C-alpha positions in Angstrom: -4.8 -18.1 8.7 -4.3 -14.4 8.4 -2.9 -11.9 10.8 -4.3 -8.4 11.3 -3.4 -5.4 13.5 -6.0 -3.5 15.5 -6.0 -0.7 18.1 -8.3 -2.7 20.4 -10.2 -6.0 20.6 -13.7 -6.5 22.2 -14.1 -10.1 23.3 -17.4 -11.9 23.4 -17.3 -11.7 27.2 -17.3 -7.9 26.9 -13.7 -7.5 27.9 -11.9 -4.8 26.0 -8.2 -5.3 25.2 -6.3 -2.2 24.3 -3.6 -2.6 21.8 -2.0 -2.3 19.5 -2.4 -6.0 19.0 -2.2 -8.7 16.4 -5.2 -11.0 15.8 -4.9 -14.3 14.0 -8.1 -15.3 12.1 -9.1 -18.5 10.4 -10.7 -18.7 6.9 -14.1 -18.1 8.5 -12.9 -15.0 10.3 -13.0 -16.7 13.7 -10.4 -15.4 16.2 -7.8 -18.1 16.8 -5.2 -16.1 18.8 -4.3 -12.6 19.8 -1.3 -10.9 21.4 0.0 -7.4 22.0 2.1 -6.0 19.2 5.6 -5.4 20.6 7.4 -4.6 17.4 7.3 -5.0 13.6 6.0 -8.4 12.6 6.0 -10.0 9.1 2.8 -10.8 7.3 0.5 -8.6 9.5 -2.0 -6.4 7.7 -2.8 -3.3 9.7 -6.5 -2.5 9.9 -6.7 -0.2 12.9 -9.9 0.5 14.8 -11.7 -2.0 16.9 -12.4 -5.7 16.2 -15.5 -7.1 17.9 -14.9 -10.9 18.3 
Protein backbone atom coordinates (compact mmCIF):
# COMPACT_ATOMS: atom_id res chain seq x y z
CA UNK A 1 0.00 0.00 0.00
CA UNK A 2 1.21 3.45 -0.89
CA UNK A 3 -0.08 6.86 0.16
CA UNK A 4 -0.19 9.85 -2.17
CA UNK A 5 -1.29 13.45 -1.74
CA UNK A 6 -3.58 15.16 -4.26
CA UNK A 7 -5.41 18.45 -4.60
CA UNK A 8 -8.67 16.71 -5.52
CA UNK A 9 -10.18 13.29 -6.15
CA UNK A 10 -12.85 12.44 -8.73
CA UNK A 11 -14.70 9.30 -7.67
CA UNK A 12 -16.25 6.81 -10.12
CA UNK A 13 -19.67 8.19 -9.14
CA UNK A 14 -18.62 11.58 -10.51
CA UNK A 15 -18.37 13.17 -7.07
CA UNK A 16 -15.45 15.60 -6.78
CA UNK A 17 -13.68 15.75 -3.42
CA UNK A 18 -11.60 18.89 -2.93
CA UNK A 19 -8.44 18.45 -0.88
CA UNK A 20 -5.75 18.49 -0.05
CA UNK A 21 -6.23 14.80 0.63
CA UNK A 22 -4.33 11.57 1.10
CA UNK A 23 -5.23 8.54 -1.02
CA UNK A 24 -4.10 5.01 -0.15
CA UNK A 25 -3.60 2.79 -3.20
CA UNK A 26 -3.00 -0.96 -3.41
CA UNK A 27 -0.33 -2.56 -5.61
CA UNK A 28 -2.69 -2.40 -8.62
CA UNK A 29 -3.40 1.34 -8.07
CA UNK A 30 -6.93 0.75 -6.78
CA UNK A 31 -8.15 3.28 -4.21
CA UNK A 32 -8.42 1.62 -0.81
CA UNK A 33 -9.08 4.68 1.32
CA UNK A 34 -8.91 8.47 1.27
CA UNK A 35 -9.11 11.24 3.85
CA UNK A 36 -8.57 14.96 4.04
CA UNK A 37 -5.03 16.02 4.87
CA UNK A 38 -5.09 17.86 8.19
CA UNK A 39 -1.35 18.09 8.80
CA UNK A 40 2.00 16.57 7.98
CA UNK A 41 1.80 12.78 7.59
CA UNK A 42 4.72 10.37 7.29
CA UNK A 43 5.19 8.25 4.17
CA UNK A 44 2.94 10.34 1.89
CA UNK A 45 4.31 11.21 -1.55
CA UNK A 46 2.84 14.50 -2.78
CA UNK A 47 1.65 14.27 -6.39
CA UNK A 48 -0.73 17.22 -6.58
CA UNK A 49 -3.32 17.67 -9.30
CA UNK A 50 -6.40 15.48 -9.68
CA UNK A 51 -6.74 11.72 -9.28
CA UNK A 52 -9.58 10.09 -11.25
CA UNK A 53 -10.56 6.93 -9.37
